[in-house]
C-alpha positions as CSV (number, residue, x, y, z in Angstrom):
1,M,18.7,7.5,-10.6
2,R,18.5,5.6,-7.3
3,A,15.3,4.4,-5.7
4,L,14.1,5.9,-2.5
5,W,16.0,3.3,-0.3
6,G,19.2,3.4,-2.4
7,R,21.5,3.0,0.6
8,G,21.8,-0.3,2.6
9,N,19.5,-3.3,2.5
10,D,18.8,-2.8,-1.2
11,G,17.7,-6.5,-1.7
12,A,15.2,-6.5,1.2
13,M,13.8,-3.1,0.3
14,T,13.5,-4.2,-3.4
15,V,11.4,-7.2,-2.3
16,V,9.2,-5.0,-0.1
17,A,8.7,-2.6,-3.0
18,L,8.0,-5.4,-5.4
19,V,5.3,-6.9,-3.2
20,L,3.7,-3.5,-2.5
21,S,3.6,-2.7,-6.2
22,A,2.3,-6.1,-7.2
23,V,-0.6,-6.0,-4.7
24,L,-1.5,-2.4,-5.6
25,I,-1.4,-3.2,-9.3
26,V,-3.8,-6.2,-8.8
27,L,-6.1,-3.9,-6.8
28,A,-5.9,-1.3,-9.5
29,A,-6.9,-3.9,-12.1
30,L,-9.9,-5.0,-10.1
31,H,-11.0,-1.4,-9.8
32,L,-10.5,-0.9,-13.5
33,L,-12.8,-3.9,-14.2
34,W,-15.4,-2.3,-11.9
35,A,-15.0,1.1,-13.6
36,L,-15.7,-0.6,-16.9
37,G,-18.9,-2.2,-15.5
38,W,-17.6,-5.8,-15.1
39,W,-18.8,-6.9,-11.7
40,F,-16.0,-9.4,-11.0
41,P,-15.9,-11.7,-9.1
42,L,-19.6,-11.7,-8.0
43,G,-21.3,-11.0,-11.4
44,D,-24.0,-8.9,-9.8
45,E,-23.7,-5.1,-9.2
46,R,-25.8,-5.0,-6.0
47,A,-24.0,-8.0,-4.4
48,L,-20.6,-6.5,-5.4
49,A,-21.5,-3.1,-4.0
50,R,-22.5,-4.7,-0.7
51,A,-19.3,-6.6,-0.6
52,V,-16.7,-4.0,-1.6
53,V,-18.4,-0.6,-0.7
54,G,-20.7,-1.5,2.2
55,A,-22.4,1.9,2.6
56,A,-25.8,1.6,4.3
57,G,-28.5,0.7,1.8
58,I,-26.1,0.6,-1.2
59,E,-27.7,-0.8,-4.4
60,R,-25.2,0.2,-7.1
61,M,-21.4,0.4,-7.5
62,P,-19.9,3.9,-7.5
63,G,-19.7,5.6,-10.9
64,A,-17.0,4.9,-13.5
65,A,-15.3,8.2,-13.0
66,V,-14.9,7.8,-9.3
67,T,-13.7,4.3,-9.6
68,A,-11.2,5.3,-12.3
69,L,-9.8,7.9,-9.9
70,V,-9.2,5.1,-7.5
71,V,-7.4,3.2,-10.2
72,V,-5.1,6.2,-10.8
73,A,-4.4,6.6,-7.1
74,L,-3.5,2.9,-6.7
75,L,-1.2,3.0,-9.7
76,F,0.5,6.1,-8.3
77,A,0.9,4.3,-5.0
78,A,2.4,1.3,-6.8
79,A,4.9,3.5,-8.7
80,W,5.9,5.6,-5.7
81,P,8.5,3.3,-4.2
82,W,10.4,3.3,-7.5
83,M,10.8,7.1,-7.7
84,A,14.2,8.7,-7.3
85,A,15.3,9.4,-3.7
86,G,14.6,12.8,-2.3
87,W,12.6,14.5,0.4
88,F,9.4,14.7,-1.8
89,T,9.5,10.9,-2.3
90,T,10.0,10.3,1.4
91,V,7.1,12.6,2.3
92,G,4.9,10.8,-0.3
93,I,5.8,7.4,1.2
94,A,5.1,8.7,4.7
95,A,1.7,9.9,3.4
96,L,1.0,6.4,2.1
97,V,1.9,5.0,5.4
98,A,-0.7,7.2,7.1
99,V,-3.4,6.6,4.5
100,F,-3.1,2.8,4.6
101,L,-2.6,2.5,8.4
102,L,-5.6,4.8,9.1
103,R,-7.8,2.9,6.6
104,G,-6.7,-0.4,8.0
105,G,-7.3,0.7,11.6
106,A,-10.7,2.1,10.7
107,A,-12.0,-1.5,10.0
108,Y,-12.1,-2.1,13.7
109,L,-13.8,1.1,14.8
110,A,-17.5,1.3,15.7
111,G,-17.8,4.7,14.0
112,W,-16.6,3.3,10.7
113,R,-19.0,0.4,11.0
114,R,-21.9,2.8,11.3
115,I,-20.8,4.3,8.0
116,V,-20.3,1.0,6.2
117,P,-22.6,-1.5,8.0
118,E,-23.6,-3.7,5.0
119,E,-22.8,-7.4,5.0
120,P,-20.7,-9.0,3.6
121,F,-18.6,-5.8,3.6
122,A,-18.4,-5.5,7.4
123,T,-17.1,-9.0,7.8
124,L,-14.7,-8.8,4.8
125,D,-13.5,-5.4,6.1
126,R,-12.4,-6.9,9.5
127,R,-11.0,-10.1,8.0
128,A,-9.5,-9.0,4.7
129,Y,-9.6,-5.3,3.7
130,G,-8.5,-3.9,7.1
131,P,-5.6,-6.4,7.4
132,L,-4.6,-5.8,3.8
133,C,-4.4,-2.0,4.4
134,L,-2.5,-2.5,7.6
135,G,0.0,-4.7,5.7
136,L,0.4,-2.2,2.9
137,G,0.9,0.6,5.5
138,T,3.5,-1.5,7.2
139,G,5.3,-2.1,3.9
140,F,5.4,1.6,3.2
141,L,6.6,2.2,6.7
142,I,9.5,-0.2,6.1
143,L,10.4,1.7,3.0
144,T,10.2,5.0,4.9
145,Y,12.5,3.6,7.5
146,G,14.9,2.4,4.8
147,A,14.9,5.9,3.3
148,L,15.7,7.5,6.6
149,T,18.5,5.2,7.7
């Protein structure tokens, strides 16, 4: 079974896939901690909610079930580059490109800021979360290109 990019540039594509998977697994682990009620790294639920969710007037983190669904989604995204080549895998990678690039770009839109205005989320979104999502989207775009060439 060959990975999605199983043609040329295997070494470079493997590095891209490894980096993407590692980052997504770390993000999944953080979300798992939050689903279990451990408010790492801030130790305070309200402060963490304002830093990582940012919705207007937020006082509590989202529920465990919703956060666990994010864990599952992140783990699926981390595993996707390692799936066998095929049109379904390529379409999935392209969908991940769209999701991450749209989320990353949203960090810089006034409409998004009206939805999630709380600080420090707003600043972290522009400085860290948005660029991280753009980087993940770019990495998946590279894998998509590798699958199509």
